C-alpha positions, 0 to 999 in steps of 0.5 A, a space after each residue: 500500500 503506497 498511500 500513507 495510512 491515516 484512520 480515525 475513530 470518531 465517536 460522539 460523547 452521548 453516553 458510554 462507549 458500546 463494545 461495537 464502538 470499541 471494536 470499530 476503534 480496534 479495527 482502525 487501530 489494527 489497520 493503522 499498525 499493520 500499514 505503519 500508519 496513524 490512528 486518530 481520535 476525533 470527538 464528534 460533539 456537534 449534536 449538543 442536545 445529546 452531549 453527556 458530561 463525562 462521556 469524552 473522558 470515558 471514551 479516552 479511558 476505555 481506549 487506554 484500558 484496551 491498549 489501543 491508544 491514538 497517536 493524535 487526538 484531543 489529549 495528544 494534539 498533532 498537526 491536524 487539530 483541533 480534534 474536537 468538532 465543537 472547536 472547529 466551527 470556523 472551519 465548517 462555516 468557511 467550507 459551507 459557504 464554499 458549497 453555497 457559492 458553488 450552488 451545491 448547497 442552499 438555505 432553507 427557512 422552513 420551520 420544524 412545524 412547517 415541515 411536520 405539517 407538510 409531512 402530515 399533509 402528504 401522508 393524508 394524500 397517501 404519500 407516507 415517505 415524503 422527503 425534502 428533495 429535487 422533486 419537492 424543494 421548489 414548493 418549500 421556502 428556501 434560497 432556491 425559491 426566494 429571490 436574493 433580496 428576500 434571502 438577504 432580508 431573512 438572513 439579516 433579520 436573523 431568521 432561523 435556517 438550515 443549510 441543505 445539500 442540493 442533490 441533483 436527480 437522475 444521477 448514479 453514485 458508484 463507490 467501492 467498499 473494501 468489505 462489501 464491494 461495488 455499491 451503486 445508488 440512484 440519487 432519486 432516493 436521496 433527500 437534500 440532507 441538512 448539512 448545517 443545523 439551525 443552531 449554527 453547527 454542522 451535522 455529522 454528514 458535513 463535519 466528518 467529510 470536511 474533517 476527514 479531508 483536512 485530517 488527510 484520512 485515507 480510509 474510513 472504517 466505520 459501522 454499517 449503519 453509515 452505509 446508507 449515508 455513504 452516497 451522500 458523502 461521496 457527492 459532498 467530496 465531488 462538490 468540493 472537488 476532493 478525492 474521497 477516502 476508501 470506505 469499509 463498513 463493518 458488520 453489526 454485532 448481533 444479539 446472542 440469538 442473532 436476531 437484531 443488534 446487541 443492546 444494553 438491554 440484552 446485556 441486562 437480561 442475559 447477564 453480561 456487560 456491553 460496555 468496556 468499563 463501568 458507566 455511572 449515570 448522573 442519577 447514580 445508576 451503574 451499568 457494568 463494564 468488562 474491566 470491573 467484571 474481572 475481564 483481562 483487557 487482553 481477553 476482551 480485545 481478543 474476543 472483540 477482534 473475532 466479532 466479525 473478523 477471522 485470521 483464516 487459520 485455526 489460531 484463536 489467541 492473539 496478542 495485540 501485536 499479533 492481531 495487527 500483523 494478521 489483520 486485513 479488512 478483506 477478512 472482515 465478514 459482511 454479515 452480522 457477528 453474533 455475540 457469544 457470552 460463553 465464548 467471551 468467558 472462554 477467551 477470559 479463561 485462556 488468558 487467565 490460566 496463562 498468567 504466572 502465579 505471581 501475576 494472579 496473586 497481584 490481581 487478587 491481593 487487595 481482596 485476600 483475607 489476612 493469613 499466615 501464608 508466605 508469598 510463595 504459598 499464596 502463589 501456589 494457592 493461585 496456581 491450584 485454581 487458575 485452570 479452574 476459574 474464569 475470573 481472578 476474583 473466583 480464586 478468593 471464593 474457590 480457595 476460601 477453605 485455605 483461610 478458614 476451616 469448613 463450617 459446613 460440608 457439601 450435602 450431596 457428597 456427605 450423603 453419598 460418600 460418608 459411610 459408617 466406617 468413614 470416621 474410623 478410617 479418617 481417624 486412623 489415617 490422621 494417626 498415619 499422617 501425624 508420624 510424617 516428619 516432612 509434610 509435603 504433597 509427595 510424602 502425604 500422597 505416599 502415606 495415603 497409599 501406604 494407608 490404603 494398602 495396610 487397611 486393604 481399602 479402596 481409594 474411593 473409601 477415603 479420598 472423598 471423605 478426606 477432601 470433605 474434611 479438609 475443604 467441605 467440598 466434593 471436588 477441587 484441586 489435588 487434595 495432597 497439594 491442599 494438605 501441604 499448604 494447610 499444614 499438618 496441624 490444620 489437617 489433623 484439626 479439620 479431620 478431627 472436626 469432621 469426625 466429631 460433626 459427621 460421626 
């Protein structure tokens, strides 16, 4: 690719960043890294009515957590700023005047009430899909139907207006989408889209075209919801005489059943986050995020990458650098990507079990109970559970018997495994163990098998009840490793307590 790659992620600060937005940012980042290009963050805040305090900071923190940091943005000014659209008003004013002067845009003085009345009147005439376009604009109050003096008077009086694109009828717009191929649109289906609102701010359609050109964006990688607008965007590039960037429209992230776009409600109902970080509303309501739910950022990013893309190999676990090396837009699917909560947990589990014991310990250290265990022993405890849990926090609950003796015993195991001779066998095995000078896993296991041989009993007659006595549970890590970490006195005490309570 000879062209210098510059891509942008351009969210609107209207609330928390959905994982679909994070995936768009990720794909832009990976594409830039693959081609040694530049990844830019631009905040598109021209819709002031929907602006939410704290949303921009949330976007920045989310990208930082994911490790997909932009090279340029509001927090990292480069040579193409400002990177927040509300700070670029003069730039938009200058460029919209160019389109008015060239005849590609016009003032429209119709009020919102007048437009609504027109739609209702057309609906009553059987035209439910009325739009402001080449076939209807001559019936409206705009600078195409008013003379120049009338237009100037309205402008001087400060009468509210919008500025619309003048779309010529009976034209064909053809463009190539890297993911979807060649797309052709007939201009008769397009309306004269508003480019400037009555509040003096540009719409998305206008501002993003101007910004993408001035910021020298080479590829626009965005969600497929913008695909219907791309014909208009191509026309705007033509109006200015600019070369359009290449476009790639990403598939939707679908609900787990594949029926419709994944929403916050789906996460609430099915018990999984749809935001990268916790989001707290102005009234104190908190929506869960992947970070606070215990997901490792590496597993979250890896999962997102596979929602709509595949490497064409059997490999599923990728570092961020490996993703960048493998990523191509040509391997992004056209169809929607179904979100799978179980697969998401699978990714998390794979990354968790690949952590070192010391890394795991650091993750859970703030929540660890006070204990007598050394650093090495705490790391060993982490190692016993890391292939058995999904989240690091699960280790705390799973390993609770290391920090306090069982207060109750698993009912199902007790009913099935605790027999008339169980108390006797455990008491006798306790006496066997008491003779051990070195109380480690190897010696305890050897002692156990010697005991079975001496008493001529099967493993199943003692092993389940030993585990029950030491942990209160019916399953778990290797019991001899558990016994070693508990220490001889705790093991003997717990066997005695179980014998006393269970008989």
